[in-house]
N, C-alpha and C positions, 0 to 999 in steps of 0.2 A: 602703426598707422598714425600719421600726423593729421591734426585738424587745423585747417587754415583759418586764422582770424578773419572775420568779415566775409566768409564764403560759406554758403549753406552746406556744401558737401553732401549733396542729396544722394549720391551713390558712389561706391568705390569699387572699381573693377580690378585693381591691382594693389596688392598689399604685401610687400615682401617682409617687412618687419613691423609688427603691430606695436609691441611695447618691449621695453628692455626690463628684465628682472634680474636681480642679483640672487642667485640660487645656490643654496648650500647643499652639499652632498651628505647623505647619511654616513656617519663614521663609526668605526668599531671602538672598542674600549681603549685601544692604544693610539687612537687618532687615525688609523688606516681607513682609507675609503672603502666602503663595502655596500652591498645591496642589502637593505633591511628585509627580513623574512616577510613574505606576504601571507604566510600561513602560520602565524604565531600561535603556539599552544601554551597556555598558562598551566603549568603543572599543578598549581594549587587549586585549579578549578576542575581537574580531571575527575571523572566519575567512573573510570575504568575499574573493573573487578580484578585487574592484575595487581601485582605487588606494588605497593606505594613507592613512588620515586622520591619522596621527601625524607626518607630515612627514618621512619617510625621505628623506635627502638624497643626491644624486649628486655632492656636492662632492668634488673630487679625482678624479672618474671622467670618462670621455669618453663621447660618444654611442655607444650599442651595447654599453657595458660592463655587466657583471652585478654587482648588489649584493645582499647577503643581506636576506631578509625580517626584520622586527623581532621576530617571535615564533614563527615556524614553520620548523623545520629543512628541510622539504621544499620550501619556496617561495623564490623570488628575484625580483628586478625587473630589467628591462632599461631602462637610461637612454636617454631619447629625445633628439632634437636640441636641445631646450631644457634639457637636463641635469636633467630631472625624471623621477622613477621612473614607468614606465608601469604597465600592469596586471600583477599578480603572475602568475608562471609557476610550474609545479609540476614537480619532478623525477619520474622514473618510479618505479614501485613498488619499494620496498626501498632507495632512494637518498636522500641528503641533499645540499643545496648546500654546497660547500666554498668559503669566501671566498678562501683563499690561491690556489687554482687557477682559480677562477671557473667551476667545472664541477660536475656532479652525479656523486658517487662513492658506493660502497657505504656505507650509514649508519654502519657501524662504523669507517670510515676518515675520516669528515668532521670529527670532533672538535666537533660542534655540541652546545651545552648550553643552548640557548634554553629559557625556562620553558614554552613551549607557545603556543597550545593543542595538545594531543596530537592527532595524526592517526593513529589506530590503524587499520591496514588488516588485515582478516581474510582477504583473498584469499590463495590459494596462491602462494607465491613459490618458483619453481623456481630454485635457486641454481646448479646445474650439471647436466651430463649426461655420462655415460660410455657406452662401447659395447664390444662384443666385437671390433670391427674398424672401419676406415674405408675406403671404396672407394678402391682404389689409393693408400691413405695420403694422399689429397688433402684435407688439413685446411682448405685455403683455400675449398673449395667444398662439402664433404660431411661436415664435422665434426659431432659430436653437438650442438654449440651451436645449429646451424641448426634443430633440432627444437623449440627453446624460445625463439627470439628474437622471437616475436610477429609474424613476417613470413611471408607465403605466396609461394612462388616459382612462377612459371608458365613457367620455363625448365628446362634440364637442369642448372642449377647453383643453389646456395643452399638445398638441402634436405639432410637427413641420409640417408646411405646406407652400408650395410656392404659388405664384400667378399662374394664368393659362398662362404660357409662354412656348414657344418652348424650349426643351432640358433643363428643370430645373435640378438643382443639389444641393446636400448637401455635404460639405467637412468637414471631421473630422480631428482635429489637435491633435496629441499626444504630451505628455510632453517630451518624448524622443523616438527615433526610436526603433521599436520592430520588431522581426521576426514574421510575421503574416501568418496565414494559412486560415483565413476565416472571415466572418462577420455574425452576427445574427441580424435579423431585426424583429420588431413587427409592424404590420399594425394597422391603426386606428380602434377603436372598435365600433364607432357609425355610420359606413358607410351605405349608401343605394345603393352604386354602387360598382364596382369591386375594389379590393385592389391594393397593389403594384404589378406592372408587367413591363416587358420589361425594366429592369434597367441594367446598365453596371457599373462595379466596376473597379476603377483604384487605384493603390497604388504606392507610391514612396516617394521621398524626396522634392517634390515641391508642393506648395499649388495651388488649383484651382482658376481660374479667368476668367472673361468674361461671356457673356450671348449669348443666341440664336445660339449656335454652339456646336457641339460635342467636348468634351475635348480631348486633345492629350498630356497633360503635363506629365503624368506618365504612367507606363505600365498597360495595361489592364490585369486584373487577374481573372475576373469572370463575369458571366451574369446570370440573372434570368428571365425566361419567364413569370411565374405567370399565372393567377393572384392569389394573396394571399387571403384567406378568411378573413372575418371580425374578427379583433383582433388576427389573426394568427401570431405565432412566427415561423420563419423558418431560416435555416442557409445556406449560400452560401459558399461552400468550394472553395478556390482559386485554380487556375490552377497550382500554384507553391508556395513554401514558399518565401516570399518577405520581405526584410528589408524596413520598411516604417515609415515615420513620418506623412504622410497625406494619407487619404483614401477618395475617392470621390464616390458618388452614383448619377447616372445621368439617367434621362428618355431618352429612345430612340424611343418610340413607337408613332404611330399616332392614335388619336381618330377618330371615324367615322365622316367624313366630316370636320375634324379639323386636324391641324398639330401641336397642342400644347396641354399641359395638366398640371394637378397638380402633384406635388410630395409630399407625406405625409409619415412621419415616426413617429410612436409612441415612439419607443426606438431602439437604435442601440448599439450593443456590438461587439467589435472586438475580434476575436479568435486568440490567439497567439500560436506559436509552443510550444510543451510540454517542460517544464523546467526540465532539467536533474540535479536536485539538491537533495541531500539526507540529511535530509528529507526536503520536501517543506512545509514550515510553512505558516499558515494563508491561506490555500487554500482548498476550497471545490470543489470537482470534480462534474461536471454536465454532463448530457446526457450520462449515463452509459450504457455499453454493458455487458450483463450477470451478473448483480450484485447479491451479496449474503450478507445479513446483519447478523452480529453476535453481540449479546448484552453482556454486562458485561465484556468488554475488557478494562483494567485499564490503559494501556500505549500504545503509538504508536509502541513501540518496540514489544509488544505482538501482535498487529495487523499485523505488518510486518511479524512476524513469522508465523501467520496463512496463509498469502499469499504465503510464501515460501513453505509451506506444501501442498498447493493446486496446482496441475499441470496446471490447466487452468487459474490461477490467474496471471495477468500481472501488476496490479496496486492495491493499497489499499488506503483507506481514513479513518482516525480516527477522531471521534468527542470527545472532551475532556469532563471533568466532568461539565463544565460550559455551555455546549451547550444545545440545545433544546431536543436532544436525547442523554443524557450523556453516555460516555464510550461505544460508538457504533463503530464497525469496519465494513466497507463495502469493500468487495473484488470484483474485476471486471476484465473482459477481456480487456476493453478499456474504455476511456472516451473522450469526444470531447473538453470540455473546463473546466477551473478551475476559480472559482470566489474568490475574496478576502473575507475571513471570519476568524475572530480571533480565533474561536474555533475548527478549523480543521487543521490536519496535513496529508500530503500524500506522496506517493513515489511509485517507481516501485518495482517489485518483488526482485530485487537485493539490495534494500535499507534496511538496518537493523542497529542495534546498532554498528556493527563493521565497517560499510562502511560510516558512517557519514562524509561528506566532509567539513562541516563548511563554505561553500562558501558564500561570500557576494556580491562581485562585482569585477571589474577590472578597470584599468586606463592606459592611454598612458603616463601620467606624474607621477612622484614620489609623493605619498600622504604625505610623510614626509618632503618635501621641505619647508624650512622656519620655521620648528618647532624645538624648542630647549629645553634643560633641561631633565635630566634623568627620571624625574617623568612623562614626557610627551612622550618621544620618545627615542628609543635605536636602534642604528645600530649594529646588532650582528656581531661577527667576521666572516670573510670569511670562509664558510664551504668547506670542501673537496668536489669536484664536484660530486663524486660518492655517497656521503651520503646526498646530499641536496634534499629535497622534502618538500611538503607543511606541512605535519604533523610534520616533524623535526622543521620547522620554528615555527609552532604553539606552540610546547612544549618548545622552547627556550624563547618564550615571556611569558609563563605562570608564572614563578617564579617572574617576575618583576611587576606583577599586571597590565600589559598593555593588553587591550582588543582586539586589532586588530593586526593580523600578516600580514605583507606585504611581499610576496614572489616574488622576481624578477626572473622569470622563465628562462630568457635568460642568466643572469650572475650568477645564483644560489646564490643570496644574500638574506638575511633576515633582516627585520627591524620590529619594534614593535611600536604601537601607543596607546595612552590613549584615544584620541578623534578622531572622523572621521566624515567628512561631505560627502554628496553624491550630488555634484552639478549637475551631469548629470544623477541622478537617479541610480537605481541598474540594472546592466547588468548581464545576466546569462551566463553560460559557452559557449553556442553556439555563443554568440555575442563577445566572447573575444579571439578568436584564435590568433589574431594579436596584442593583448594588452600585454605590457611588465610586468605590475605589477598586481598581483592577490591578492585579499584581502579576509582574512578569519577571522571568529569570534572564538576567543580562547575559550570562555565559551561553545561553542557548542560541543566541543570534551571533552568527560568525562575524568577526571583526572585519571591517572593510580594508582593502589594500590601498585606498587612496580617497581623497576628498571627492573626486568625481564619482567614484562608486557609491560613496555615502550619499551624495547629493542626488544623483540621477536614478540610481537603482533602488535605494532605500527611501528616497523622497524625504531626506532629512535636510530641509531647506533653511532652518534657522541658523543664523550666523553666531557661532560660538566656537569653543575649542573642544576637540574630540580626540579619541584614541584611534588612530589608523596605522596600519602596518607596524604596530608595536610602538608607535611614537605618539606623543601628545602634541597635536598641531591645531592651528586655526583653520577652519573651513568656512570661508566667508564670501562665497560667490554672490550671495544675496544682500550682503551688508550695504545699507544705504550710506551715502557720503555723510560725514559728520566732522565736527571740529574737536580736536583732542585738547588736553589740558594746556598745551602750548599755543592754543588758538590757531592751529594749522588745520586746514581741511584735509581729511583722510579720504581718499577715493580709490582704495585698492580694489574694491568690488567693481566699481565702474571700469577700471582699467583692464582687469582681466576678462571682463565682459563675458562671463559664463552663466549669468543669472537666468533662472526660469522667469521670464519677464512678467507674465500675467499672474501666475499662481504664487509668486513670492512677493508681490507688491502689497505692502502693508497699507498704503493709502487707500487702495480699493476696498479694504475691509473696514478701516477706521473712519474714512470719510467718503462713502460711496458716491456722493454728488461730485467729488473732484477726481475720483478714480476711473478705472477702465470701464467702458460701457460698450454694448453691442447694438448694432442696428441691422435690420434686414433690408431687402431691396426696396420695401415700401417705407423705409426709415422708421419703423417701429423700434422703440428703444427699450433696452433692458440693462440694468447695472449688472456687472459681472457676477457678483455673489447673490443677486436677487433674481436670477433668471428662472423663469418657469418653462421656457421653451427647451432649454438644454439641461440634462441631468448631470451637471458638473459637481464635482466634490473633490476633496483632497484629504488623504492621499488618493491617487487614482485607483480605480478598479476596472475590470474589463466590462462592467456595465455602466460606467460613467463616461462623460465626455460631451462633445458638441454634436448635435444632430445636423447633418449637412443635407440629407435628402438628395434630390436631383442636383447635378453639378451646376445647373443654371440658377440655383437659388443660393446666393452667397451670404456670408456673414461679414459684416464690416466691423473691425475692432478699432475703437478709438481709445487712445492711451491716456485721456484725462481732460479735465477742464480746470483752469484755462489750458490751452493746448500744451500737452506734454509729448515729448518725442523720445523715440528709442532708436538705438543702433542694433540692427539684426544681422546675424551671420549664420544662423542655423535654426532648425526646427527640432523640437523634442517630441517623441511619441512614447506610448506604452507599447513596447516592441511586441509582446505576446498578443496584444489586441490587434495591432495593424496587420500582422501576418495572417489573421483569419480571413481577410478579404483582399489579400495582396494580388497584384500591384494596385496601389492607390494613385489616381491622377489628381493632382492639386494645381489650382490656378491662383496666382497672387498678383495683385496690383498694390501700389502704395500711393499715399499722398503725404507731402511734407509742407506744412502750412507756411514756412518761411520761403519756400520756393514759389508758392502762389503769391505771397506778399511782394516778392521781388520780381514777379512776372517772368520767372524762369520758364513757365508754361502757363497756358490760359486757365482761368478758373473753372470753366466747363460747368457753369451753373452751381458752383459751390461744392462740387464733388469731383474734382479732377482725379483721374486715375492714370498711373504711369507704370511702365515695366520697370522693375527694380534694377535691371541691367542697362536700360536705355532711357536716357533722360526725357526724350520727347516722343516716346513710343507708347501708345495707350493699349497695346496688346499685353496680355498677361504673361508673367513668367510661368511656364507650364512645366511641372515636374511629375515624373512617374516613379514612384517609390515602392520598393519591396523591402522585406525584412533584411535582406542581404546588403542593402544600401545603407543601413543604419550601423553606427558603431556599437560597441558592446553595451553602451549606456542608452541606446535608443535615439541617438542624435543623428540628424542628417545635416551636414554642413553645406551651405550654399556654395556653388562654384560659378565662376565667370562663364557666361554663355560662349564667348568667343575663345576662351582658353580654359578648359576645365581643370588645368593644373593650378590655377590661381583661385584664391578664395573670393567670394562675392559678399560685400557688406553694403547695406543701405540704411539711410536714416529716414524715419517715417513718423508722422503723427497719427496716421490711421492706415490700416491694411485691410484690403478686401480679399477674402479668402474663401475658396470653396474646394471641397474634396468629394470625389466620386466614390462615396463609401456607403451608399444606400441609406436605409432608414435607421441603421444602428449607430450608436454614439461612437465617437472617436476622440480620445484624449490627445491633445497636442498643446504645445506652447512655443513661443518664440524664444530663442536663446540669444542673449546679448546683454545690453545695458540701457538704462535711461540716459538721455542725451539732452543737455541744456544749451540751446543755441546762443542765448544772450550771454551766458557765462563763457562759452567757447569763443565767441567773437571778441569779447573784451579782455579775456584772460583773467577776469576777476569775478568773484562772487558778489552778491548784493551788499555784503559787509565790507567790501573793499579788499578782502584777503585774496591771495593768488589762487588761481584755479590749478590744482595739482595735476589735473589731467595732462597739462602741457609739459610736465616733467616725465621723462621716459621710464624712470625707475618705478617698479611696482613694490616688491618687498623681497624678503629672504624665504626661499622655499627648500624643502627637502625633495630630492629627485632620485631616481634610480638610474645609474649609469648604464647605457646600452651599447657602448662601444663606438658611438658616433662622435664623441667629444674629441676636440683637437686642442693642442697646446700652442699658445701664442706668446711670443716674447714681448713684454711691455713693462715699463716702470711705473706707470700711473694708471688709475682707473679710466681716465679719459682716453688714453692711448689704447687700453685693452678694449674699450667699447668700440673704438674705430676699427680695430682689427677684427673683432667678432662680428660687427655689422657687415664688413666686407665679405667675411666668410659666409655668413648666413644669407646675405642678399643673393648669393649665387644659387640658393635653394628656393624654388618658386613657391613652395608651400609653407614657408616659414611665417609663423605668427608671433613667436616669442623668442628672445635671445637670452640664454643663461650664461652668466659669467662667474667663475670662481677663482680666487687668487690661490695659486699653488705655492709660490714663494715670492721673494722680494722682486724678482725680475720676470715672472711668467704667470700667465693666467690660462685657465681651461675654458673653452667655449663649447656650448651646446646649442643646437637649433631645434625649436619645437614647432610642430604644426598645431592647428587648432585642436585636433583630436588626440594629441599626445598623451599616452598613458604613463609616461615616465615622470610626470609631475605628480608628486604624492600629496603635498599640502604645505601650507604656510607655517613657518616657524613661529611659535607663540612666544611673545616677549614675557608673558606672565608665568611661563613654565620652562624656563631655560634649564632648570635642574634636570629636566627629563631629556634634554637634547643628547643625541648620541650618533 
């Protein structure tokens, strides 16, 4: 698209070639052109229980010997008869493999410092148990440890039992405090008298002590009247959710003619609050409500989709190919507890491949403190406050090969780590409301196939270099214009015009008085980020957005003071939100202050409104939009009213907008770029330097060849551009032209529409060693 000096260019109804970019194709190791994989799997990040693909060696070991896993402290291999490592085995919960002893020991004793991946287990770890007494002091058969060893006894030995004393108790000690909602107990199986009965449960942060008296040390949270049947397993739900490190079970009843008795427990399991993580790994759901089992489901993502499609499904649990019932999906209305199990993945109905949160844990102190060296830690540059969020931080860490993203949610800072230890265990989100540092696993979030996917679907709007499609590239749709070290204005972001105009605008956050503001029909004014009328936030959620109400009540968006203008060619939505009330009818008018100054159309009392496609028509541009009208990223590209095959673009300093979406919020933004008329009309910036917008080249990009490219004979770049222009002008939806030199006498041309998915990202000059 050419901008004509001295002309306002208030709308554009025909645009065959918007910009010219020199675009590089992804190349293989020998220089051959190839398509980069869009589903790159990093072997070193694999957490498969199958045989390691990195060639772990049993050299120096014998058949049956144990060797450490290459990147997971909880795993080890058993060498087979051919001295090859067999399938990976896993230590029990709370333990790591220790190479020196060839055994699983408590994690704090193993001395393992492997980089990961982290296997954070949120299940309750009962570290120890104490009691008021032990039957006949027989520690070999009735010690407190038998209540928490994970084994059920069906004999008169191997379960916990006290002596026959008044108010006997058992106290369970957790490795770390957990939010608990209940306790599951199993009575002894060999009894000839009544089972567990009249017990009181207390939970809190203090251990039990003393004998022959009722405990008062922690809050009472439950009571069980009983009696339990022989070998019966039953659950006592607490009166409230409680954060506890100690849970006591105490007898309160009187036997006939006696005031004391035995307490016996075959097995005790604590029930924690549901963990709100997506997905919840290594978790098998138990005590299911209204379960439905579906076979031959190959991924947890497919299982999650089955749950979303069933209106009564609230939770799902998937068993992987290595489980006892391989590739099985269970849908349910509810579950009571989840047990640690390496072959299961679970989640709620809202958890799917697009909502993976990569959560690991949190901390009061900075996990990067005391760690040095770029290979081990990186403190990322300070992010603009309005663009900082957890996925933004995760994606900044990815190209550096660092596995853990540390997001300081208070100061909006991001840092990255290669290794991470969990001295206080793994805490889940409900336990972390007051914690400053949130820790995420980079490898849990799937790598994006393009900058567009990263930008629009993951809402990673900060301009930086990232790893997409296995390449390290610049993704700078929101990059404001700037002068480089050679005193030349760089305007790549403006030229490609794919910015999320309102939500990526730094001026609106840094200097609200000059940034974007909103007015209603009565001209009541609110600054974008200070609005109390609209529940806007970033990143977007399905409960955030602009409230439109009745379609007769518009919102007028003003792009700044003094007047700032934008060029708009599309609208961006949160696709999952829009389809809830589709189709949505939208009306838009625009005002461009330079058109008013030049009397292109009358002032109309200071608030002239014009149809974006018709210079002197004050009727709105009316659009009816459904989810199917949006591209994969949630963008609706504007089309010329008279010829829908052609793109529509217009320049505006304010836009009047209303959507028939009821009283629910609707997220949206304008897609395009900021536009400076004074610079465009003179061809120079205020410092006298040339306006780079007026040059057609954008930059070098990686693209995926799609078979539409053609070869043109040309000796010079100028001649190649002329031939490619002619070729692409014949395609009415062309927005960008790509040119690649093949040899000294020929070039390859590709034509790209606005929504082209073939453009992967911009080649980064700072990371040429990664180009391929």
